[in-house]
N, C-alpha and C positions, 0 to 999 in steps of 0.2 A: 504494500500500500504506500502511496506517496503522501506528502504532507497535505495535499488537497483532498485526500480521502478517496481518490480514484484508484481502482484496482487495476493493475497492469500485470496480469499473470503470465503473459507469453513473452519469452525471451528469444532473441536471435543471438546465437553463439557462433563465433568464428573459431575454427580449429585449424592450426597451421600444420606444416609437415612434421613437426616435432611432437605433435600431440598437445601442445599448449592451447588452452581455451580462453577466449576473451568475450565478455558480454558486449555486444554491439548496441543493443537497445531493448527496451521493454515496451510491450504493446497491449492494448485492451482486447484485441481479438486475434485468433489464430490466423485468419485470412490476412489481416494487416501485417502480421509478423512474416507470413510466408511471402507476401508481396515484396517486402523489404529484402528478405533472404534471396529471392529469385533475382531481384534487380542487382544485388551484389554479386551473385553467381555469374550473371551475364557479363561482368567486366572481364572475364577471361583469365583471371589470376588463379594460381594454384592454391586456393584456399577453399575450405569446406564451410558452408554456412548451414546451420541447423536451427530448427525451431523446437523449443522445449517449453513445457508448462511448469511454472513454479508452484511448488506446494505451499499452501497458505501458511503452514507452520514454520517454513523456512524463509518466507518472504519477509 
């Protein structure tokens, strides 16, 4: 949850060739997160972008 009370349970994660993972952003819907991940994938770099849902207990 953010300071404004909006829940953003969907993450876009970038994974590099060494297995390091970095959070790219948080989104309200899976569709929005997938759109961002697809747009980043289209750039043609050798990185993997995945969408994951955050468990409320760990958010």
